[in-house]
NUMI-270830 format. One record per residue (C-alpha): residue number from 0; x, y, z. Coordinates in Angstrom, 3 decimals, padded with zeros to 6 digits. Layout:
% NUMI-270830
R     n          u          v          w
R   NUM          X          Y          Z
...
//
This chain:
% NUMI-270830
R     n          u          v          w
R     0   -067.338    005.816   -042.081
R     1   -065.710    002.419   -041.719
R     2   -061.960    001.980   -041.324
R     3   -059.848   -001.161   -041.188
R     4   -056.324   -001.847   -039.989
R     5   -054.460   -005.108   -039.823
R     6   -051.255   -006.895   -038.934
R     7   -049.897   -004.422   -036.408
R     8   -047.613   -007.123   -034.947
R     9   -046.892   -005.338   -031.707
R    10   -045.993   -001.966   -033.253
R    11   -048.300    000.010   -030.985
R    12   -046.666    003.405   -031.615
R    13   -047.116    003.013   -035.373
R    14   -050.762    002.098   -034.799
R    15   -051.298    005.136   -032.585
R    16   -049.751    007.430   -035.208
R    17   -051.856    005.919   -038.019
R    18   -055.081    006.222   -036.005
R    19   -054.276    009.843   -035.170
R    20   -053.645    010.555   -038.845
R    21   -057.079    009.063   -039.617
R    22   -058.578    011.337   -036.913
R    23   -059.789    008.381   -034.872
R    24   -057.455    008.963   -031.935
R    25   -056.645    012.188   -030.079
R    26   -053.393    013.335   -028.474
R    27   -054.322    011.484   -025.270
R    28   -054.762    008.201   -027.183
R    29   -058.526    008.375   -026.677
R    30   -061.208    007.675   -029.293
R    31   -062.226    010.822   -031.176
R    32   -063.842    009.126   -034.170
R    33   -067.402    009.758   -033.024
R    34   -069.760    007.351   -034.785
R    35   -067.097    005.917   -037.091
R    36   -066.336    002.210   -037.140
R    37   -062.899    000.603   -036.914
R    38   -062.215   -003.089   -037.512
R    39   -058.847   -004.601   -036.644
R    40   -058.185   -007.511   -039.007
R    41   -056.023   -009.577   -036.659
R    42   -052.350   -010.230   -035.940
R    43   -051.819   -007.892   -033.012
R    44   -049.048   -010.202   -031.735
R    45   -045.507   -011.315   -032.601
R    46   -042.593   -009.856   -034.534
R    47   -042.899   -006.442   -032.857
R    48   -042.255   -004.817   -029.498
R    49   -045.577   -005.033   -027.606
R    50   -048.532   -007.114   -028.732
R    51   -050.221   -006.835   -025.345
R    52   -050.201   -003.026   -025.630
R    53   -051.914   -003.320   -029.021
R    54   -054.618   -005.590   -027.581
R    55   -055.102   -003.300   -024.585
R    56   -055.450   -000.265   -026.866
R    57   -058.023   -002.004   -029.080
R    58   -060.055   -003.101   -026.062
R    59   -059.998    000.382   -024.543
R    60   -061.083    001.919   -027.849
R    61   -063.956   -000.571   -028.024
R    62   -065.363    000.867   -024.817
R    63   -064.713    004.495   -025.744
R    64   -066.126    004.183   -029.257
R    65   -069.216    002.427   -027.954
R    66   -069.862    005.288   -025.542
R    67   -069.510    007.800   -028.410
R    68   -071.867    005.918   -030.721
R    69   -069.069    004.395   -032.774
R    70   -067.797    000.851   -032.987
R    71   -064.472   -000.942   -032.727
R    72   -064.266   -004.664   -033.383
R    73   -061.536   -007.152   -034.176
R    74   -060.965   -010.417   -036.006
R    75   -058.790   -013.239   -034.802
R    76   -055.671   -013.724   -036.902
R    77   -053.353   -016.678   -037.185
R    78   -050.886   -015.014   -034.795
R    79   -053.569   -014.715   -032.126
R    80   -054.157   -018.462   -032.481
R    81   -050.392   -018.995   -032.302
R    82   -050.024   -016.887   -029.144
R    83   -052.978   -018.610   -027.469
R    84   -051.741   -022.040   -028.573
R    85   -048.318   -021.306   -027.128
R    86   -049.928   -020.295   -023.833
R    87   -052.162   -023.369   -023.670
R    88   -050.016   -026.134   -025.166
R    89   -046.399   -024.936   -025.108
R    90   -044.061   -027.608   -026.461
R    91   -046.579   -030.475   -026.518
R    92   -046.060   -032.315   -029.776
R    93   -048.876   -032.476   -032.317
R    94   -049.518   -036.148   -033.012
R    95   -051.755   -035.832   -036.069
R    96   -050.579   -036.085   -039.664
R    97   -051.128   -032.332   -039.946
R    98   -048.428   -031.670   -037.406
R    99   -045.815   -034.390   -037.685
R   100   -043.520   -033.652   -034.731
R   101   -044.355   -029.979   -034.572
R   102   -045.493   -027.905   -031.617
R   103   -046.923   -024.466   -030.945
R   104   -043.734   -023.571   -029.082
R   105   -041.595   -024.287   -032.114
R   106   -043.866   -022.405   -034.530
R   107   -044.166   -019.516   -032.064
R   108   -040.384   -019.224   -031.820
R   109   -039.777   -019.195   -035.580
R   110   -042.678   -016.807   -036.274
R   111   -041.565   -013.937   -034.079
R   112   -043.113   -014.900   -030.756
R   113   -042.304   -012.450   -027.952
R   114   -041.612   -013.750   -024.436
R   115   -042.873   -010.560   -022.781
R   116   -046.241   -010.927   -024.547
R   117   -046.634   -014.418   -023.111
R   118   -045.595   -013.242   -019.657
R   119   -048.238   -010.502   -019.644
R   120   -051.086   -012.486   -021.224
R   121   -053.868   -012.595   -018.636
R   122   -056.983   -014.733   -018.320
R   123   -058.957   -011.627   -019.322
R   124   -056.911   -011.229   -022.520
R   125   -057.346   -014.910   -023.316
R   126   -061.125   -014.830   -022.857
R   127   -061.414   -011.749   -025.107
R   128   -059.247   -013.254   -027.835
R   129   -061.087   -016.568   -027.799
R   130   -064.368   -014.731   -028.306
R   131   -063.354   -012.812   -031.426
R   132   -065.024   -013.331   -034.789
R   133   -063.118   -014.804   -037.711
R   134   -065.298   -013.362   -040.490
R   135   -067.355   -010.148   -040.550
R   136   -069.722   -009.045   -043.318
R   137   -069.871   -005.247   -043.224
R   138   -072.109   -003.908   -045.972
R   139   -070.515   -004.780   -049.305
R   140   -067.237   -005.851   -047.695
R   141   -066.382   -009.332   -046.431
R   142   -063.682   -008.828   -043.817
R   143   -061.153   -011.613   -043.267
R   144   -057.743   -011.813   -041.676
R   145   -056.200   -014.153   -044.237
R   146   -056.506   -014.251   -048.015
R   147   -057.585   -017.869   -048.013
R   148   -060.680   -019.943   -048.746
R   149   -059.866   -022.250   -045.808
R   150   -062.519   -020.458   -043.746
R   151   -065.115   -022.359   -045.758
R   152   -064.002   -025.620   -044.128
R   153   -065.811   -024.431   -040.985
R   154   -069.138   -023.505   -042.569
R   155   -071.183   -021.882   -045.336
R   156   -072.069   -018.668   -043.482
R   157   -070.163   -016.147   -041.410
R   158   -072.111   -017.230   -038.341
R   159   -071.273   -020.902   -038.837
R   160   -067.596   -020.153   -039.337
R   161   -067.369   -017.849   -036.333
R   162   -069.180   -020.308   -034.079
R   163   -067.096   -023.275   -035.261
R   164   -063.732   -021.578   -034.725
R   165   -064.834   -020.204   -031.345
R   166   -065.827   -023.738   -030.365
R   167   -062.339   -024.984   -031.193
R   168   -060.697   -022.175   -029.229
R   169   -062.974   -022.775   -026.239
R   170   -061.650   -026.329   -025.965
R   171   -058.286   -027.942   -025.376
R   172   -057.995   -030.317   -028.335
R   173   -054.428   -029.768   -029.545
R   174   -055.009   -031.260   -032.989
R   175   -058.054   -029.061   -033.671
R   176   -056.162   -025.960   -032.503
R   177   -053.239   -026.905   -034.728
R   178   -055.588   -027.297   -037.705
R   179   -056.846   -023.732   -037.122
R   180   -053.290   -022.414   -037.034
R   181   -052.218   -024.283   -040.179
R   182   -055.285   -023.451   -042.247
R   183   -055.254   -019.738   -041.368
R   184   -051.596   -019.389   -042.302
R   185   -052.384   -020.175   -045.953
R   186   -052.563   -017.265   -048.378
R   187   -052.758   -015.941   -051.975
R   188   -056.070   -017.674   -052.782
R   189   -057.207   -014.670   -054.850
R   190   -053.897   -013.809   -056.508
R   191   -053.663   -016.496   -059.183
R   192   -054.865   -016.417   -062.767
R   193   -058.283   -017.528   -061.517
R   194   -058.235   -015.301   -058.423
R   195   -061.262   -013.267   -059.447
R   196   -063.331   -016.428   -059.889
R   197   -062.164   -017.821   -056.524
R   198   -063.025   -014.522   -054.797
R   199   -066.445   -014.381   -056.462
R   200   -067.245   -017.937   -055.408
R   201   -066.346   -017.124   -051.806
R   202   -068.435   -013.954   -051.909
R   203   -071.349   -015.893   -053.373
R   204   -071.252   -018.211   -050.350
R   205   -070.588   -015.707   -047.564
R   206   -072.038   -012.482   -048.996
R   207   -070.587   -009.151   -049.988
R   208   -069.068   -007.695   -053.115
R   209   -065.423   -007.408   -052.094
R   210   -063.041   -009.294   -049.803
R   211   -060.907   -007.093   -047.537
R   212   -057.968   -008.860   -045.909
R   213   -054.627   -008.480   -044.199
R   214   -052.093   -011.295   -043.623
R   215   -050.119   -011.002   -046.876
R   216   -047.839   -008.029   -047.486
R   217   -049.030   -005.771   -050.306
R   218   -045.434   -005.769   -051.533
R   219   -045.598   -009.517   -052.240
R   220   -048.313   -008.797   -054.805
R   221   -046.667   -005.757   -056.378
R   222   -042.958   -006.565   -056.290
R   223   -042.210   -003.422   -054.283
R   224   -040.105   -003.144   -051.181
R   225   -042.481   -002.793   -048.194
R   226   -041.093    000.691   -047.537
R   227   -042.486    001.807   -050.918
R   228   -046.084    000.851   -050.090
R   229   -048.342    003.879   -049.601
R   230   -051.856    002.455   -049.683
R   231   -054.043   -000.633   -050.095
R   232   -054.069   -002.791   -053.206
R   233   -057.212   -003.606   -055.169
R   234   -056.803   -006.796   -057.226
R   235   -058.691   -009.873   -058.487
R   236   -060.812   -007.676   -060.721
R   237   -061.679   -005.422   -057.800
R   238   -063.011   -008.354   -055.788
R   239   -060.178   -008.250   -053.223
R   240   -058.488   -005.458   -051.287
R   241   -055.188   -006.147   -049.508
R   242   -054.435   -003.796   -046.610
R   243   -051.324   -005.268   -044.927
R   244   -048.646   -002.620   -045.472
R   245   -045.980   -004.969   -044.134
R   246   -045.039   -003.213   -040.922
R   247   -043.067   -006.280   -039.821
R   248   -040.880   -005.831   -042.908
R   249   -040.413   -002.068   -042.718
R   250   -043.665   -001.031   -044.388
R   251   -046.381    001.327   -043.120
R   252   -049.267    000.719   -040.740
R   253   -052.259    001.374   -042.991
R   254   -055.593    002.567   -041.632
R   255   -057.867    002.239   -044.661
R   256   -061.259    003.898   -045.111
R   257   -063.702    001.559   -046.836
R   258   -066.737    003.695   -047.534
R   259   -065.229    005.443   -050.527
R   260   -063.039    004.282   -053.384
R   261   -059.530    004.218   -051.870
R   262   -056.377    005.126   -053.665
R   263   -054.625    001.873   -054.451
R   264   -051.159    000.816   -055.437
R   265   -050.764   -000.557   -058.908
R   266   -048.698   -003.688   -059.487
R   267   -045.065   -002.895   -060.134
R   268   -044.129   -003.977   -063.624
R   269   -040.618   -005.277   -064.017
//
């Protein structure tokens, strides 16, 4: 059994409740999922009360699941890059054309950055975050944080992309970091009239039969209020599955099981 969750944005109590409901976490907040797999699709930070607690929980569950024969892994999201960029560069201005007179500090402030997360970010946290994958191929599912084709700018395989982004995050080149942040904030690549074709072309290059992503609220596809979202959304001819319930906007924290056909929301027709 493979489960995914994304875009927790510091709402650790909502994550705990959702994992318990999925029978992956017990009453002591310990892994009880046995040999199941859980992948966190990024954006543990910002906009919510305690991003560090979310990261600490994920890391602890990695160890516990591994001992039980299961697996917990995580992708880096644009808000992880933002939090790390804030820590490393602060208010240094980006001099490239991509940035104008922008800085990580300014983007962090307007995108829900939390001072207490920065204050509690340790060297150990930073090393773990910098080492995360950006793309994971899990059976028929291509797991991404963002619904964008910008990943392909870093390579033609998952391995190339992961290595290239890790190389950027291992260094201290402000312009290259800023490019990562900007490119991974883009969205809706698979939602247009040609979204199915775009998704299929990406799958042809990176493998898999379906893209599973967070980053963009399900409600922005369906026209619902986030509080009305009850499950993931299959779209682009079944080639994409959106799982971000929109917790930062009052929606649910969705833990989605991938190894069976999930119940999906249907677009709201106005």
